MILO-366205 format. One record per atom (N, C-alpha, C): x, y, z. Coordinates in pm, whole numbers, plus 50000, padded with zeros to 5 digits. Example, Ala and Ser with C-alpha at 12.3 -4.5 7.8 and 13.67 -1.06 7.14 Angstrom:
BEGIN
513194943150780
512304955050780
513204967050780
512854977550708
513674989450714
512905000350787
***
This chain:
BEGIN
503103343016831
503523342916692
503533357116634
502453364716661
502383378216611
503443387016677
503763384416801
504763392216872
506143390016811
506473377716772
507763374716709
507873381916574
506773381516496
506753388216368
506923403316387
506233409016483
506293423216512
507713427216554
508363419516638
509733422416684
510723421416568
510563411616482
511443410116366
511323422216274
510093426716248
509883438216160
510453450816225
510303452016354
510833463516426
512363464116416
513023452816434
514493452116427
514953455516285
514293450116183
514683453116045
514453467816011
513393473616062
513113487816037
514203496516100
514553493716223
515613501216291
516933499516216
517263487416172
518503484916099
518513492615968
517373492915896
517293500315771
517583515115793
516973521115894
517193535315920
518613538215966
519233529216040
520623531116081
521543531015960
521323521615869
522143520915748
521893533115662
520633537215645
520313549215568
520993561415629
520913562815759
521523574115829
523033574315807
523683562815819
525133562015802
525543565515660
524823560315564
525173562915424
524913577515387
523813582915431
523453596515394
524363606815461
524583605615590
525323615915662
526843614315657
527323602415626
528773600415623
529293598315481
528513602115382
528983600915244
530013611915216
530893609915116
531883620315083
531183632715030
531643644115071
531113656815022
531823660214891
531373670614823
531993674714697
533463678214716
533803684214830
535203687914856
536073676014892
535453664814925
536213652914968
536463643114856
536283647214732
536433637914621
537833632314615
537923619714582
539203613114566
539653614814422
540863619814404
541393622114269
541993609114217
541573604314101
542173592114046
543673594114025
544433583414042
545893584214032
546333589013894
545613585513790
546023589613655
545793604613632
544963611213710
544723625613696
545523633713795
546123627013893
546853634113998
548013642213940
548723636813842
549873643613783
549453656313708
548223656213653
547763668013582
547603680113675
547343677513803
547103688213898
548393693713957
549503686613942
550773691213996
551463700613899
552253709313954
553053718313872
554153710113806
554303710613674
555323702413607
556733705013658
557003716913709
558343720013761
558633712213889
557553708213962
557733701514090
557873686414076
557543680913960
557623666513942
559083662813919
559603654414007
560993650413992
561073638313900
561973638913807
562173627813714
563123617713777
562993605213741
563913595313798
565333598513752
566253597813844
567643600713812
568283587813761
568583587913633
569083575913566
570183580113469
571193571413457
572253573713359
572443560813280
573013562113163
573273550613076
574773550013047
575573544813142
577013545613129
577643535213036
576973523813015
577503513012931
578873508212982
578973505713112
580203500713173
580323485613156
581503480613122
581693466013120
581703460613263
581203448613280
581133442713413
581253427613404
581433421413521
581493406813531
580523402413640
579733392313608
578803386513705
579423373813759
579373371813890
579823359413950
578753354714048
578213342714022
577163337414107
577763330314227
576913326714323
577383319514442
577873305514407
577423300014294
577893286814252
579213287514176
579733299614153
581023301114087
580963303913938
579783304313880
579653307313737
579933322113714
580633325113605
580913339013571
580453341813429
580143354513403
579733358713269
580043373513254
580323377513131
580553391613101
579193398513089
579153411013127
577913418713122
578243433213089
577203441113076
577353455413050
576273462713129
576653473113202
575693481213277
575083491013177
573863488313135
573223496613034
572533508813094
572033507513215
571313518413280
571513516913430
571623528413500
571883527913643
571183539313714
570673536513833
570113546713921
570843545414054
570393552814154
571073552314283
570973538614351
569913531414327
569763518614397
569513506714308
569483508914176
569173497814086
569813500113951
569633490413861
570213491713729
569673481113634
570103482013510
569773472013409
571083467213349
571283454113351
572513448713293
572163439713175
572963441213069
572823432612951
573803421012969
573273409112965
574103397312982
573353385112928
574083375612870
573423363512825
573163353512938
573773355713057
573613346513170
572193347613225
571523336213237
570173336013290
570233333213440
569753343013518
569663341513662
568203342113703
567873335013811
566503335013860
566193348213931
564933351913930
564513363714003
564723361114152
565353370614219
565673369114360
567073363914386
567753359314280
569103354014296
570083365414320
570973363214416
571973373214452
573313369414388
574083379514350
575363376814284
576333388214310
577603385714278
578653395714288
578803402414153
578823415614151
578963423214028
580233431414037
581133429213943
582373436913936
582293446013815
582373459013840
582293468813731
583713473213696
584093471513570
585433475113522
585393489113461
586103498313525
586103512213481
587483516113431
587543524413329
588853529113284
589453538613389
590753537313411
591503545913502
591043544913647
590423533813685
589993531813823
590103517013857
590133514313985
590093500414028
588663495314009
588503482413984
587153477013966
586303478714092
585033481314073
584103482614185
583413469314211
583323465514337
582663453214376
581303456614438
580253450814387
578903452814438
578213439414456
577293438814553
576393427414563
575063432014506
574433423614427
573173427414363
572213415614365
570963418814337
569903408714333
569073411114208
568693400414141
567853401314020
566413404114064
565833415014011
564443418214045
563483415713928
563993415413806
563203411413691
564143407513578
563613400113483
564443395413372
563593393913247
564213396513131
563513394213004
564253383512923
565133376112986
565923366112916
565093353912872
563913352112930
563063340912892
562193344012770
562173356712728
561353360712614
562063357612482
561323356212372
561953354212242
562803366412204
563913364012138
564863374412104
564213385512020
563313382011931
562693392011844
561723401211921
561333397512042
560413405712121
561123415512215
562453414612226
563193422512325
564233431112255
564343443712297
565353452612241
566713449412303
566793449012435
568033445612506
567783434012601
568423422712575
568293411412665
569073414312792
568443412012905
569153414313030
568253413213150
568723419213260
568033418113388
568003431513460
566923433813531
566843445113622
567403440613756
568263448613814
568893444813941
568723456014043
568843452214170
568933462214275
570193459314353
570833469914399
572083468314473
571773465114618
572443454714669
572253450614808
573333456814894
574563455014852
575703460514924
576573467914824
576843480414855
577723488414770
578613496714861
579893497014830
580823504814910
580653519714884
581323527614965
581263542214953
581753546914816
582823540514763
583343544014631
582273542114523
581583530814531
580573527814430
579423537814437
578973541114556
577873550614570
578253564314518
579483568814548
579943581814498
580043581814346
580593571114290
580733570314145
579363570314077
578413562814130
577073562414072
576433576314079
576523582814193
575953596314208
576603606214111
577933605714100
578633614714007
578223612013863
578113599413826
577733595913689
576333600813657
575413598913751
574043603513729
573993618713720
574753625613806
574783640313802
575363645113669
576453639013622
577043642913494
576083640213379
575403628913386
574433625513282
573303635713280
572853639913399
571793650013408
572233663213349
573493667213374
573993679713318
574113678713166
574533667213116
574673665212972
573303666212905
572293660012966
570943660412909
570413674612909
570643682413018
570143696113025
570823705012921
572143703212901
572823711512802
572373708012662
572083695312636
571583691312505
570203697212479
569363698012585
568013703312569
568053718512546
568993725512611
569013740012600
569873744912483
570633736112421
571493740312309
570613744112190
570933755612127
570133759512011
570383750311893
569303746811828
569453738111711
569533746811586
570433743111499
570633751711383
570433745211259
***
């Protein structure tokens, strides 16, 4: 009986010192501190932080679902791979649809898109612009070039507005 008690105490003592050793010697050093994500941006040079490339073209568009329903929409905001469309048509998150963008002096662009978020279920008084966030699934070369050009032009417009002297 005493031998079992002695062996149990011995095993617990060894385990305690192993845990103490591991915690003490493998703890993070002062140089190994983890920077919280909210403070990480403060340490970066503001010139190196890239802003999201976004434009607000307000292009008219048409949504066509796989069930054949169609609705008019407007591209309120666009990036290289996603956008925000204003439309009264309620689509489920994850639903894929055909998006036709009607541009002046150009043939309409055909894109496949998927709904990634929506605010159409919220009360009207709580939302500034009713619509859906979408991501592009399939886009032709013409569409990609047009989106890139629009974003680049929008970026140049914003920079000239910022640098223009105010009088």
